[in-house]
MIPA-189815 format. One record per residue (C-alpha): residue number from 1; residue in one letter; z, x, y. Coordinates in steps of 0.2 Angstrom, whole numbers, plus 5000, padded with zeros to 4 digits. Example, Ala and Ser with C-alpha at 12.3 -4.5 7.8 and 13.67 -1.06 7.14 Angstrom:
2
+-----+---------+------+------+------+
! num ! residuo !    z !    x !    y !
+-----+---------+------+------+------+
!   1 !       a ! 5039 ! 5062 ! 4978 !
!   2 !       s ! 5036 ! 5068 ! 4995 !
+-----+---------+------+------+------+
// end
This chain:
363
+-----+---------+------+------+------+
! num ! residuo !    z !    x !    y !
+-----+---------+------+------+------+
!   1 !       m ! 5099 ! 4925 ! 5051 !
!   2 !       f ! 5097 ! 4907 ! 5050 !
!   3 !       t ! 5105 ! 4905 ! 5067 !
!   4 !       a ! 5092 ! 4917 ! 5074 !
!   5 !       r ! 5078 ! 4907 ! 5067 !
!   6 !       i ! 5085 ! 4891 ! 5074 !
!   7 !       q ! 5087 ! 4899 ! 5091 !
!   8 !       k ! 5068 ! 4905 ! 5091 !
!   9 !       l ! 5063 ! 4887 ! 5087 !
!  10 !       h ! 5075 ! 4881 ! 5102 !
!  11 !       t ! 5066 ! 4894 ! 5113 !
!  12 !       f ! 5049 ! 4886 ! 5109 !
!  13 !       l ! 5057 ! 4869 ! 5112 !
!  14 !       l ! 5062 ! 4874 ! 5130 !
!  15 !       e ! 5045 ! 4882 ! 5133 !
!  16 !       q ! 5036 ! 4865 ! 5128 !
!  17 !       e ! 5049 ! 4855 ! 5137 !
!  18 !       l ! 5053 ! 4845 ! 5121 !
!  19 !       d ! 5069 ! 4834 ! 5120 !
!  20 !       a ! 5071 ! 4839 ! 5101 !
!  21 !       v ! 5062 ! 4846 ! 5086 !
!  22 !       l ! 5062 ! 4837 ! 5069 !
!  23 !       i ! 5059 ! 4847 ! 5054 !
!  24 !       t ! 5055 ! 4838 ! 5038 !
!  25 !       s ! 5048 ! 4850 ! 5026 !
!  26 !       p ! 5061 ! 4855 ! 5013 !
!  27 !       k ! 5056 ! 4874 ! 5013 !
!  28 !       h ! 5057 ! 4875 ! 5031 !
!  29 !       v ! 5074 ! 4866 ! 5031 !
!  30 !       y ! 5079 ! 4879 ! 5019 !
!  31 !       y ! 5072 ! 4893 ! 5029 !
!  32 !       l ! 5081 ! 4887 ! 5045 !
!  33 !       t ! 5098 ! 4881 ! 5037 !
!  34 !       g ! 5100 ! 4889 ! 5020 !
!  35 !       f ! 5100 ! 4873 ! 5011 !
!  36 !       f ! 5086 ! 4867 ! 4999 !
!  37 !       t ! 5083 ! 4851 ! 4990 !
!  38 !       d ! 5068 ! 4842 ! 4984 !
!  39 !       p ! 5071 ! 4824 ! 4991 !
!  40 !       h ! 5056 ! 4817 ! 4983 !
!  41 !       e ! 5053 ! 4800 ! 4992 !
!  42 !       r ! 5069 ! 4801 ! 5002 !
!  43 !       f ! 5070 ! 4807 ! 5020 !
!  44 !       l ! 5076 ! 4824 ! 5024 !
!  45 !       g ! 5077 ! 4830 ! 5041 !
!  46 !       l ! 5084 ! 4844 ! 5053 !
!  47 !       v ! 5085 ! 4840 ! 5071 !
!  48 !       i ! 5086 ! 4853 ! 5084 !
!  49 !       p ! 5090 ! 4846 ! 5101 !
!  50 !       a ! 5087 ! 4854 ! 5119 !
!  51 !       q ! 5106 ! 4851 ! 5122 !
!  52 !       g ! 5119 ! 4852 ! 5109 !
!  53 !       k ! 5120 ! 4858 ! 5091 !
!  54 !       p ! 5108 ! 4854 ! 5077 !
!  55 !       s ! 5110 ! 4840 ! 5064 !
!  56 !       l ! 5105 ! 4839 ! 5046 !
!  57 !       i ! 5101 ! 4822 ! 5038 !
!  58 !       v ! 5100 ! 4822 ! 5019 !
!  59 !       p ! 5101 ! 4809 ! 5006 !
!  60 !       a ! 5118 ! 4804 ! 5002 !
!  61 !       l ! 5117 ! 4811 ! 4984 !
!  62 !       d ! 5114 ! 4828 ! 4993 !
!  63 !       r ! 5129 ! 4828 ! 5004 !
!  64 !       e ! 5140 ! 4840 ! 4994 !
!  65 !       a ! 5126 ! 4853 ! 4991 !
!  66 !       a ! 5121 ! 4852 ! 5009 !
!  67 !       v ! 5139 ! 4855 ! 5015 !
!  68 !       a ! 5140 ! 4870 ! 5003 !
!  69 !       a ! 5125 ! 4878 ! 5008 !
!  70 !       s ! 5119 ! 4874 ! 5025 !
!  71 !       i ! 5124 ! 4883 ! 5041 !
!  72 !       v ! 5123 ! 4866 ! 5051 !
!  73 !       q ! 5140 ! 4858 ! 5052 !
!  74 !       s ! 5134 ! 4840 ! 5058 !
!  75 !       i ! 5128 ! 4832 ! 5042 !
!  76 !       y ! 5122 ! 4814 ! 5041 !
!  77 !       t ! 5118 ! 4805 ! 5026 !
!  78 !       h ! 5108 ! 4789 ! 5021 !
!  79 !       t ! 5109 ! 4779 ! 5005 !
!  80 !       d ! 5094 ! 4772 ! 4997 !
!  81 !       i ! 5096 ! 4755 ! 5005 !
!  82 !       q ! 5098 ! 4761 ! 5023 !
!  83 !       n ! 5084 ! 4765 ! 5035 !
!  84 !       p ! 5085 ! 4784 ! 5037 !
!  85 !       y ! 5076 ! 4782 ! 5054 !
!  86 !       e ! 5091 ! 4773 ! 5061 !
!  87 !       v ! 5101 ! 4788 ! 5056 !
!  88 !       l ! 5088 ! 4799 ! 5064 !
!  89 !       k ! 5089 ! 4790 ! 5080 !
!  90 !       q ! 5108 ! 4793 ! 5081 !
!  91 !       t ! 5105 ! 4812 ! 5080 !
!  92 !       l ! 5092 ! 4813 ! 5093 !
!  93 !       p ! 5095 ! 4814 ! 5112 !
!  94 !       a ! 5096 ! 4797 ! 5120 !
!  95 !       d ! 5079 ! 4792 ! 5127 !
!  96 !       t ! 5069 ! 4805 ! 5118 !
!  97 !       k ! 5052 ! 4805 ! 5124 !
!  98 !       a ! 5045 ! 4823 ! 5119 !
!  99 !       l ! 5047 ! 4827 ! 5100 !
! 100 !       g ! 5041 ! 4842 ! 5090 !
! 101 !       l ! 5035 ! 4839 ! 5072 !
! 102 !       e ! 5027 ! 4848 ! 5058 !
! 103 !       k ! 5011 ! 4838 ! 5060 !
! 104 !       s ! 5004 ! 4844 ! 5043 !
! 105 !       h ! 5019 ! 4838 ! 5034 !
! 106 !       m ! 5023 ! 4821 ! 5043 !
! 107 !       t ! 5012 ! 4808 ! 5034 !
! 108 !       l ! 5006 ! 4793 ! 5044 !
! 109 !       e ! 5017 ! 4781 ! 5034 !
! 110 !       r ! 5032 ! 4790 ! 5039 !
! 111 !       f ! 5026 ! 4793 ! 5057 !
! 112 !       e ! 5024 ! 4774 ! 5059 !
! 113 !       a ! 5041 ! 4770 ! 5051 !
! 114 !       m ! 5049 ! 4783 ! 5063 !
! 115 !       s ! 5040 ! 4776 ! 5078 !
! 116 !       e ! 5047 ! 4759 ! 5075 !
! 117 !       v ! 5065 ! 4766 ! 5079 !
! 118 !       v ! 5062 ! 4782 ! 5089 !
! 119 !       a ! 5053 ! 4778 ! 5106 !
! 120 !       a ! 5045 ! 4796 ! 5108 !
! 121 !       s ! 5028 ! 4796 ! 5117 !
! 122 !       r ! 5023 ! 4814 ! 5116 !
! 123 !       f ! 5022 ! 4825 ! 5099 !
! 124 !       v ! 5020 ! 4843 ! 5099 !
! 125 !       d ! 5015 ! 4853 ! 5082 !
! 126 !       v ! 5029 ! 4866 ! 5078 !
! 127 !       e ! 5019 ! 4875 ! 5064 !
! 128 !       q ! 5014 ! 4889 ! 5076 !
! 129 !       p ! 5031 ! 4896 ! 5079 !
! 130 !       l ! 5036 ! 4893 ! 5061 !
! 131 !       r ! 5021 ! 4902 ! 5054 !
! 132 !       e ! 5024 ! 4917 ! 5067 !
! 133 !       m ! 5042 ! 4918 ! 5061 !
! 134 !       r ! 5037 ! 4917 ! 5042 !
! 135 !       l ! 5023 ! 4930 ! 5045 !
! 136 !       i ! 5036 ! 4945 ! 5046 !
! 137 !       k ! 5047 ! 4946 ! 5031 !
! 138 !       s ! 5065 ! 4951 ! 5034 !
! 139 !       e ! 5073 ! 4964 ! 5022 !
! 140 !       d ! 5082 ! 4949 ! 5013 !
! 141 !       e ! 5066 ! 4941 ! 5010 !
! 142 !       i ! 5057 ! 4957 ! 5004 !
! 143 !       a ! 5072 ! 4959 ! 4992 !
! 144 !       r ! 5070 ! 4942 ! 4985 !
! 145 !       m ! 5051 ! 4944 ! 4983 !
! 146 !       k ! 5053 ! 4960 ! 4974 !
! 147 !       h ! 5065 ! 4951 ! 4961 !
! 148 !       a ! 5052 ! 4938 ! 4959 !
! 149 !       i ! 5039 ! 4951 ! 4956 !
! 150 !       q ! 5050 ! 4959 ! 4943 !
! 151 !       l ! 5053 ! 4943 ! 4934 !
! 152 !       v ! 5034 ! 4939 ! 4933 !
! 153 !       e ! 5030 ! 4957 ! 4927 !
! 154 !       d ! 5044 ! 4956 ! 4914 !
! 155 !       a ! 5037 ! 4939 ! 4908 !
! 156 !       l ! 5019 ! 4946 ! 4907 !
! 157 !       r ! 5025 ! 4961 ! 4896 !
! 158 !       e ! 5034 ! 4949 ! 4884 !
! 159 !       g ! 5019 ! 4937 ! 4884 !
! 160 !       l ! 5007 ! 4950 ! 4879 !
! 161 !       k ! 5016 ! 4952 ! 4863 !
! 162 !       k ! 5009 ! 4935 ! 4858 !
! 163 !       v ! 4991 ! 4940 ! 4860 !
! 164 !       k ! 4980 ! 4942 ! 4845 !
! 165 !       p ! 4964 ! 4936 ! 4839 !
! 166 !       g ! 4965 ! 4918 ! 4835 !
! 167 !       v ! 4979 ! 4913 ! 4847 !
! 168 !       t ! 4974 ! 4900 ! 4860 !
! 169 !       e ! 4975 ! 4901 ! 4879 !
! 170 !       m ! 4988 ! 4887 ! 4879 !
! 171 !       e ! 5000 ! 4896 ! 4866 !
! 172 !       i ! 5000 ! 4912 ! 4877 !
! 173 !       l ! 5003 ! 4901 ! 4892 !
! 174 !       a ! 5018 ! 4893 ! 4884 !
! 175 !       e ! 5025 ! 4909 ! 4879 !
! 176 !       l ! 5024 ! 4916 ! 4897 !
! 177 !       e ! 5032 ! 4901 ! 4905 !
! 178 !       f ! 5046 ! 4901 ! 4892 !
! 179 !       q ! 5049 ! 4920 ! 4896 !
! 180 !       m ! 5049 ! 4916 ! 4915 !
! 181 !       k ! 5064 ! 4904 ! 4913 !
! 182 !       r ! 5072 ! 4915 ! 4900 !
! 183 !       l ! 5072 ! 4930 ! 4912 !
! 184 !       g ! 5080 ! 4919 ! 4925 !
! 185 !       a ! 5066 ! 4912 ! 4936 !
! 186 !       e ! 5066 ! 4894 ! 4942 !
! 187 !       g ! 5049 ! 4891 ! 4935 !
! 188 !       p ! 5030 ! 4896 ! 4938 !
! 189 !       s ! 5025 ! 4896 ! 4957 !
! 190 !       f ! 5009 ! 4889 ! 4952 !
! 191 !       s ! 4999 ! 4884 ! 4937 !
! 192 !       t ! 4999 ! 4898 ! 4926 !
! 193 !       m ! 4982 ! 4904 ! 4921 !
! 194 !       v ! 4976 ! 4911 ! 4905 !
! 195 !       l ! 4958 ! 4913 ! 4902 !
! 196 !       a ! 4949 ! 4921 ! 4888 !
! 197 !       g ! 4930 ! 4927 ! 4886 !
! 198 !       e ! 4918 ! 4917 ! 4896 !
! 199 !       k ! 4931 ! 4906 ! 4904 !
! 200 !       s ! 4937 ! 4922 ! 4913 !
! 201 !       a ! 4922 ! 4920 ! 4925 !
! 202 !       l ! 4930 ! 4904 ! 4931 !
! 203 !       p ! 4941 ! 4909 ! 4947 !
! 204 !       h ! 4951 ! 4894 ! 4945 !
! 205 !       g ! 4948 ! 4889 ! 4926 !
! 206 !       k ! 4959 ! 4878 ! 4916 !
! 207 !       p ! 4968 ! 4885 ! 4901 !
! 208 !       g ! 4965 ! 4876 ! 4885 !
! 209 !       n ! 4963 ! 4877 ! 4866 !
! 210 !       r ! 4950 ! 4892 ! 4868 !
! 211 !       a ! 4955 ! 4905 ! 4855 !
! 212 !       v ! 4956 ! 4923 ! 4860 !
! 213 !       q ! 4942 ! 4934 ! 4851 !
! 214 !       e ! 4939 ! 4952 ! 4849 !
! 215 !       g ! 4928 ! 4961 ! 4861 !
! 216 !       e ! 4931 ! 4950 ! 4876 !
! 217 !       l ! 4941 ! 4949 ! 4892 !
! 218 !       l ! 4957 ! 4940 ! 4894 !
! 219 !       l ! 4963 ! 4936 ! 4912 !
! 220 !       f ! 4981 ! 4931 ! 4917 !
! 221 !       d ! 4986 ! 4924 ! 4934 !
! 222 !       l ! 5004 ! 4920 ! 4935 !
! 223 !       g ! 5019 ! 4919 ! 4947 !
! 224 !       v ! 5037 ! 4914 ! 4948 !
! 225 !       e ! 5049 ! 4906 ! 4960 !
! 226 !       a ! 5066 ! 4913 ! 4962 !
! 227 !       n ! 5079 ! 4912 ! 4976 !
! 228 !       g ! 5067 ! 4902 ! 4986 !
! 229 !       y ! 5053 ! 4915 ! 4985 !
! 230 !       v ! 5037 ! 4918 ! 4975 !
! 231 !       s ! 5026 ! 4931 ! 4966 !
! 232 !       d ! 5008 ! 4931 ! 4962 !
! 233 !       i ! 5000 ! 4943 ! 4950 !
! 234 !       t ! 4984 ! 4944 ! 4941 !
! 235 !       r ! 4979 ! 4956 ! 4927 !
! 236 !       t ! 4964 ! 4957 ! 4915 !
! 237 !       f ! 4964 ! 4965 ! 4899 !
! 238 !       a ! 4952 ! 4969 ! 4885 !
! 239 !       v ! 4955 ! 4961 ! 4868 !
! 240 !       g ! 4949 ! 4975 ! 4856 !
! 241 !       e ! 4934 ! 4986 ! 4862 !
! 242 !       i ! 4923 ! 4978 ! 4875 !
! 243 !       n ! 4905 ! 4982 ! 4880 !
! 244 !       d ! 4898 ! 4993 ! 4894 !
! 245 !       q ! 4895 ! 4979 ! 4906 !
! 246 !       l ! 4912 ! 4971 ! 4905 !
! 247 !       r ! 4920 ! 4989 ! 4907 !
! 248 !       e ! 4909 ! 4992 ! 4922 !
! 249 !       i ! 4915 ! 4976 ! 4930 !
! 250 !       y ! 4932 ! 4980 ! 4927 !
! 251 !       e ! 4931 ! 4998 ! 4934 !
! 252 !       t ! 4922 ! 4990 ! 4949 !
! 253 !       v ! 4935 ! 4978 ! 4953 !
! 254 !       w ! 4949 ! 4991 ! 4951 !
! 255 !       a ! 4941 ! 5002 ! 4963 !
! 256 !       a ! 4938 ! 4988 ! 4976 !
! 257 !       n ! 4957 ! 4985 ! 4974 !
! 258 !       e ! 4962 ! 5002 ! 4977 !
! 259 !       a ! 4951 ! 5005 ! 4991 !
! 260 !       a ! 4957 ! 4989 ! 5001 !
! 261 !       i ! 4975 ! 4995 ! 4997 !
! 262 !       a ! 4972 ! 5013 ! 5003 !
! 263 !       e ! 4967 ! 5006 ! 5021 !
! 264 !       i ! 4982 ! 4996 ! 5024 !
! 265 !       r ! 4992 ! 5001 ! 5039 !
! 266 !       p ! 4998 ! 4993 ! 5056 !
! 267 !       g ! 4983 ! 4990 ! 5067 !
! 268 !       v ! 4970 ! 4987 ! 5054 !
! 269 !       t ! 4962 ! 4970 ! 5053 !
! 270 !       f ! 4962 ! 4959 ! 5038 !
! 271 !       a ! 4943 ! 4958 ! 5041 !
! 272 !       h ! 4942 ! 4977 ! 5038 !
! 273 !       l ! 4951 ! 4975 ! 5021 !
! 274 !       d ! 4940 ! 4961 ! 5015 !
! 275 !       k ! 4925 ! 4971 ! 5020 !
! 276 !       t ! 4931 ! 4987 ! 5012 !
! 277 !       a ! 4934 ! 4979 ! 4995 !
! 278 !       r ! 4918 ! 4968 ! 4996 !
! 279 !       g ! 4908 ! 4984 ! 5001 !
! 280 !       v ! 4913 ! 4993 ! 4984 !
! 281 !       i ! 4908 ! 4978 ! 4974 !
! 282 !       e ! 4891 ! 4976 ! 4983 !
! 283 !       a ! 4887 ! 4994 ! 4980 !
! 284 !       k ! 4888 ! 4991 ! 4961 !
! 285 !       g ! 4876 ! 4976 ! 4963 !
! 286 !       y ! 4890 ! 4962 ! 4960 !
! 287 !       g ! 4892 ! 4956 ! 4977 !
! 288 !       e ! 4886 ! 4938 ! 4973 !
! 289 !       y ! 4899 ! 4937 ! 4960 !
! 290 !       f ! 4914 ! 4940 ! 4972 !
! 291 !       m ! 4914 ! 4923 ! 4980 !
! 292 !       h ! 4932 ! 4921 ! 4987 !
! 293 !       r ! 4942 ! 4929 ! 5000 !
! 294 !       l ! 4951 ! 4945 ! 4996 !
! 295 !       g ! 4969 ! 4938 ! 4998 !
! 296 !       h ! 4982 ! 4927 ! 5006 !
! 297 !       g ! 4999 ! 4927 ! 5013 !
! 298 !       l ! 5014 ! 4926 ! 5001 !
! 299 !       g ! 5033 ! 4922 ! 5003 !
! 300 !       m ! 5041 ! 4905 ! 5001 !
! 301 !       d ! 5024 ! 4898 ! 4996 !
! 302 !       v ! 5011 ! 4906 ! 4985 !
! 303 !       h ! 4998 ! 4903 ! 4998 !
! 304 !       e ! 5004 ! 4906 ! 5016 !
! 305 !       y ! 4996 ! 4913 ! 5032 !
! 306 !       p ! 4987 ! 4924 ! 5034 !
! 307 !       s ! 4970 ! 4922 ! 5025 !
! 308 !       v ! 4963 ! 4940 ! 5021 !
! 309 !       h ! 4944 ! 4937 ! 5024 !
! 310 !       s ! 4930 ! 4944 ! 5033 !
! 311 !       e ! 4932 ! 4934 ! 5049 !
! 312 !       n ! 4950 ! 4936 ! 5051 !
! 313 !       h ! 4952 ! 4950 ! 5065 !
! 314 !       e ! 4971 ! 4948 ! 5067 !
! 315 !       v ! 4979 ! 4966 ! 5065 !
! 316 !       l ! 4992 ! 4970 ! 5052 !
! 317 !       r ! 5009 ! 4972 ! 5057 !
! 318 !       a ! 5024 ! 4979 ! 5048 !
! 319 !       g ! 5033 ! 4966 ! 5037 !
! 320 !       m ! 5018 ! 4957 ! 5033 !
! 321 !       v ! 5016 ! 4952 ! 5014 !
! 322 !       f ! 5000 ! 4946 ! 5006 !
! 323 !       t ! 4989 ! 4948 ! 4991 !
! 324 !       i ! 4975 ! 4960 ! 4987 !
! 325 !       e ! 4964 ! 4952 ! 4973 !
! 326 !       p ! 4945 ! 4956 ! 4972 !
! 327 !       g ! 4936 ! 4949 ! 4958 !
! 328 !       i ! 4919 ! 4948 ! 4949 !
! 329 !       y ! 4914 ! 4932 ! 4940 !
! 330 !       v ! 4898 ! 4933 ! 4930 !
! 331 !       p ! 4894 ! 4916 ! 4922 !
! 332 !       g ! 4893 ! 4916 ! 4903 !
! 333 !       v ! 4899 ! 4935 ! 4903 !
! 334 !       g ! 4916 ! 4936 ! 4909 !
! 335 !       g ! 4927 ! 4940 ! 4924 !
! 336 !       v ! 4939 ! 4952 ! 4931 !
! 337 !       r ! 4952 ! 4949 ! 4945 !
! 338 !       i ! 4966 ! 4962 ! 4949 !
! 339 !       e ! 4979 ! 4955 ! 4961 !
! 340 !       d ! 4993 ! 4965 ! 4969 !
! 341 !       n ! 5006 ! 4960 ! 4981 !
! 342 !       v ! 5008 ! 4972 ! 4995 !
! 343 !       l ! 5020 ! 4975 ! 5010 !
! 344 !       v ! 5014 ! 4982 ! 5027 !
! 345 !       t ! 5026 ! 4996 ! 5032 !
! 346 !       e ! 5028 ! 5005 ! 5048 !
! 347 !       t ! 5018 ! 5020 ! 5041 !
! 348 !       g ! 5007 ! 5011 ! 5029 !
! 349 !       v ! 5009 ! 5001 ! 5013 !
! 350 !       e ! 5021 ! 4998 ! 4999 !
! 351 !       v ! 5013 ! 4990 ! 4984 !
! 352 !       l ! 5026 ! 4978 ! 4977 !
! 353 !       t ! 5017 ! 4975 ! 4961 !
! 354 !       q ! 5020 ! 4989 ! 4948 !
! 355 !       f ! 5011 ! 4983 ! 4933 !
! 356 !       p ! 4998 ! 4995 ! 4926 !
! 357 !       k ! 4980 ! 4992 ! 4932 !
! 358 !       q ! 4971 ! 5004 ! 4921 !
! 359 !       l ! 4960 ! 4995 ! 4908 !
! 360 !       t ! 4972 ! 4991 ! 4894 !
! 361 !       v ! 4966 ! 4985 ! 4877 !
! 362 !       i ! 4978 ! 4973 ! 4869 !
! 363 !       g ! 4978 ! 4962 ! 4852 !
+-----+---------+------+------+------+
// end
């Protein structure tokens, strides 16, 4: 699997007439080699030359782990007092002039430091072939994502036991993140969100010491990372009995979620999915309160390509994984978002998230 991915990038290298490709993003190093580390400020790099075998450059303290996990056999190290770009120069083809880089990851500071040692004069972004590879998930990737989804749903079930009037958003959040790690996740895949009452109308609200009360909505947006892949789910609950307006908002969002999912199949556009969900919400008079895209890609990162919005006319293909998460957010009243993780299959869709979506009263 890793060898095939490196070969695809090598094909791009030849097409672009590059001398080598340098990969510096830790997640892309993992995607291509099987070795993951967070190097912090230290240099990490995978060199794929036009001729010869790849090399991996890691901090000296990561050598043993790299040898154990990476498919790359040639591993170079640097200590904290060495210039890592001198090591990089050793691994690049002599007289390298054209180099592939991840331009969104290479900082100006690092580029200038590299340029003092490496005399390349042409630089080509390699994000496009990497994005295309990551867009279609393998069976192994799908299995890892299903595991991450199972973990977060189990954590949510446990966390809900903590909910009762008077408990704060932050207390519930702490329980959720404890359960994530207890169940085996490496940790949350993004900042866990627990928003009560009027705060549920904030799409990216910040949990705090706001106490849960009877008769209001409680929104959870959470995910975990496990084995290199992530999950991302949103569910909204009623704390005790809620009024007719909040119930209507909930039913409308649920209908929009289901309508979009029903349209997923190869050949349909992302724009069509967004417009389908948005149409349901607009028909109920809440169009102005759905102010974000319908969803986003999911995989090693919680926000990947594609972006599921009304201007993305790319067609769905089997193996794509993304979210469907319509929402209605009425200031001062409350908000609802229902988010599922979905996989495009050869014949339609598999909804990977299984947590119930019908309006549930808790507390």
